[in-house]
ChimeraX commands (.cxc) that place a marker at each C-alpha (Angstrom):
marker #1 position -2.21,-0.53,-11.90 radius 0.5
marker #1 position -0.07,0.37,-8.85 radius 0.5
marker #1 position 3.05,2.31,-9.49 radius 0.5
marker #1 position 6.26,0.37,-9.11 radius 0.5
marker #1 position 7.89,3.27,-7.41 radius 0.5
marker #1 position 7.80,7.08,-7.08 radius 0.5
marker #1 position 10.33,9.32,-8.65 radius 0.5
marker #1 position 12.20,11.12,-5.92 radius 0.5
marker #1 position 15.75,12.34,-5.18 radius 0.5
marker #1 position 16.32,9.31,-3.00 radius 0.5
marker #1 position 17.17,7.25,-6.09 radius 0.5
marker #1 position 20.06,9.56,-6.93 radius 0.5
marker #1 position 21.33,9.49,-3.29 radius 0.5
marker #1 position 21.67,5.72,-3.43 radius 0.5
marker #1 position 23.25,5.72,-6.85 radius 0.5
marker #1 position 20.31,4.20,-8.67 radius 0.5
marker #1 position 18.68,5.34,-11.92 radius 0.5
marker #1 position 14.89,5.30,-11.79 radius 0.5
marker #1 position 14.52,6.22,-15.46 radius 0.5
marker #1 position 14.75,2.58,-16.94 radius 0.5
marker #1 position 11.93,1.46,-14.54 radius 0.5
marker #1 position 8.42,1.27,-15.84 radius 0.5
marker #1 position 5.23,2.45,-14.13 radius 0.5
marker #1 position 6.88,5.26,-12.06 radius 0.5
marker #1 position 4.64,7.78,-10.39 radius 0.5
marker #1 position 5.75,11.42,-10.26 radius 0.5
marker #1 position 6.00,12.69,-6.74 radius 0.5
marker #1 position 3.80,15.73,-7.53 radius 0.5
marker #1 position 1.05,13.30,-8.63 radius 0.5
marker #1 position 1.40,11.32,-5.47 radius 0.5
marker #1 position 1.19,14.32,-3.25 radius 0.5
marker #1 position -1.74,15.83,-5.13 radius 0.5
marker #1 position -3.65,12.55,-4.78 radius 0.5
marker #1 position -2.81,12.38,-1.07 radius 0.5
marker #1 position -4.03,15.87,-0.58 radius 0.5
marker #1 position -7.34,15.06,-2.30 radius 0.5
marker #1 position -7.64,12.10,0.09 radius 0.5
marker #1 position -6.96,14.39,2.98 radius 0.5
marker #1 position -9.58,16.86,1.81 radius 0.5
marker #1 position -12.13,14.05,1.56 radius 0.5
marker #1 position -11.15,13.04,5.16 radius 0.5
marker #1 position -10.17,9.53,4.01 radius 0.5
marker #1 position -8.56,7.54,6.85 radius 0.5
marker #1 position -5.97,6.21,4.38 radius 0.5
marker #1 position -5.20,7.44,0.92 radius 0.5
marker #1 position -3.81,5.10,-1.69 radius 0.5
marker #1 position -3.25,7.46,-4.63 radius 0.5
marker #1 position -2.76,4.81,-7.38 radius 0.5
marker #1 position -5.89,2.84,-6.42 radius 0.5
marker #1 position -8.59,3.95,-8.76 radius 0.5
marker #1 position -11.36,1.75,-7.30 radius 0.5
marker #1 position -12.07,2.82,-3.73 radius 0.5
marker #1 position -14.34,-0.24,-3.33 radius 0.5
marker #1 position -11.25,-2.41,-3.43 radius 0.5
marker #1 position -9.86,-0.59,-0.47 radius 0.5
marker #1 position -13.21,-1.16,1.42 radius 0.5
marker #1 position -12.95,-4.92,0.66 radius 0.5
marker #1 position -9.37,-4.97,2.02 radius 0.5
marker #1 position -10.38,-3.20,5.20 radius 0.5
marker #1 position -13.37,-5.57,5.72 radius 0.5
marker #1 position -11.10,-8.61,5.25 radius 0.5
marker #1 position -8.57,-7.29,7.73 radius 0.5
marker #1 position -11.27,-6.55,10.29 radius 0.5
marker #1 position -12.66,-10.02,9.84 radius 0.5
marker #1 position -9.21,-11.54,10.61 radius 0.5
marker #1 position -8.42,-9.27,13.58 radius 0.5
marker #1 position -9.81,-11.54,16.32 radius 0.5
marker #1 position -7.37,-14.30,15.25 radius 0.5
marker #1 position -4.24,-12.10,15.40 radius 0.5
marker #1 position -4.05,-12.26,19.12 radius 0.5
marker #1 position -3.73,-16.05,19.30 radius 0.5
marker #1 position -1.16,-17.37,21.82 radius 0.5
marker #1 position -0.47,-20.51,19.71 radius 0.5
marker #1 position 0.23,-20.96,16.00 radius 0.5
marker #1 position -2.50,-22.07,13.71 radius 0.5
marker #1 position -2.91,-25.86,13.51 radius 0.5
marker #1 position -1.59,-26.14,9.89 radius 0.5
marker #1 position 1.64,-24.39,10.98 radius 0.5
marker #1 position 2.20,-26.45,14.11 radius 0.5
marker #1 position 1.86,-29.77,12.14 radius 0.5
marker #1 position 4.46,-28.78,9.58 radius 0.5
marker #1 position 7.81,-30.02,10.85 radius 0.5
marker link #1:1,2 radius 0.2
marker link #1:2,3 radius 0.2
marker link #1:3,4 radius 0.2
marker link #1:4,5 radius 0.2
marker link #1:5,6 radius 0.2
marker link #1:6,7 radius 0.2
marker link #1:7,8 radius 0.2
marker link #1:8,9 radius 0.2
marker link #1:9,10 radius 0.2
marker link #1:10,11 radius 0.2
marker link #1:11,12 radius 0.2
marker link #1:12,13 radius 0.2
marker link #1:13,14 radius 0.2
marker link #1:14,15 radius 0.2
marker link #1:15,16 radius 0.2
marker link #1:16,17 radius 0.2
marker link #1:17,18 radius 0.2
marker link #1:18,19 radius 0.2
marker link #1:19,20 radius 0.2
marker link #1:20,21 radius 0.2
marker link #1:21,22 radius 0.2
marker link #1:22,23 radius 0.2
marker link #1:23,24 radius 0.2
marker link #1:24,25 radius 0.2
marker link #1:25,26 radius 0.2
marker link #1:26,27 radius 0.2
marker link #1:27,28 radius 0.2
marker link #1:28,29 radius 0.2
marker link #1:29,30 radius 0.2
marker link #1:30,31 radius 0.2
marker link #1:31,32 radius 0.2
marker link #1:32,33 radius 0.2
marker link #1:33,34 radius 0.2
marker link #1:34,35 radius 0.2
marker link #1:35,36 radius 0.2
marker link #1:36,37 radius 0.2
marker link #1:37,38 radius 0.2
marker link #1:38,39 radius 0.2
marker link #1:39,40 radius 0.2
marker link #1:40,41 radius 0.2
marker link #1:41,42 radius 0.2
marker link #1:42,43 radius 0.2
marker link #1:43,44 radius 0.2
marker link #1:44,45 radius 0.2
marker link #1:45,46 radius 0.2
marker link #1:46,47 radius 0.2
marker link #1:47,48 radius 0.2
marker link #1:48,49 radius 0.2
marker link #1:49,50 radius 0.2
marker link #1:50,51 radius 0.2
marker link #1:51,52 radius 0.2
marker link #1:52,53 radius 0.2
marker link #1:53,54 radius 0.2
marker link #1:54,55 radius 0.2
marker link #1:55,56 radius 0.2
marker link #1:56,57 radius 0.2
marker link #1:57,58 radius 0.2
marker link #1:58,59 radius 0.2
marker link #1:59,60 radius 0.2
marker link #1:60,61 radius 0.2
marker link #1:61,62 radius 0.2
marker link #1:62,63 radius 0.2
marker link #1:63,64 radius 0.2
marker link #1:64,65 radius 0.2
marker link #1:65,66 radius 0.2
marker link #1:66,67 radius 0.2
marker link #1:67,68 radius 0.2
marker link #1:68,69 radius 0.2
marker link #1:69,70 radius 0.2
marker link #1:70,71 radius 0.2
marker link #1:71,72 radius 0.2
marker link #1:72,73 radius 0.2
marker link #1:73,74 radius 0.2
marker link #1:74,75 radius 0.2
marker link #1:75,76 radius 0.2
marker link #1:76,77 radius 0.2
marker link #1:77,78 radius 0.2
marker link #1:78,79 radius 0.2
marker link #1:79,80 radius 0.2
marker link #1:80,81 radius 0.2
marker link #1:81,82 radius 0.2
view
């Protein structure tokens, strides 16, 4: 499960209380996980993602869609909605 947020001093600066929120990751855990990813030479580290295979699937899907991002015109379904 992804954390809803990370506990940092930013919450206090904006006058919000992070304590009532559930699924809050501690900043030390986030940093430690990021450093592990750095040591592994991961191009992107998503600390709360326990299944690295899911990241690979996401990257593959994004790569498959890349050629269509440079289109000059909107997709057909969009241009017919009016």
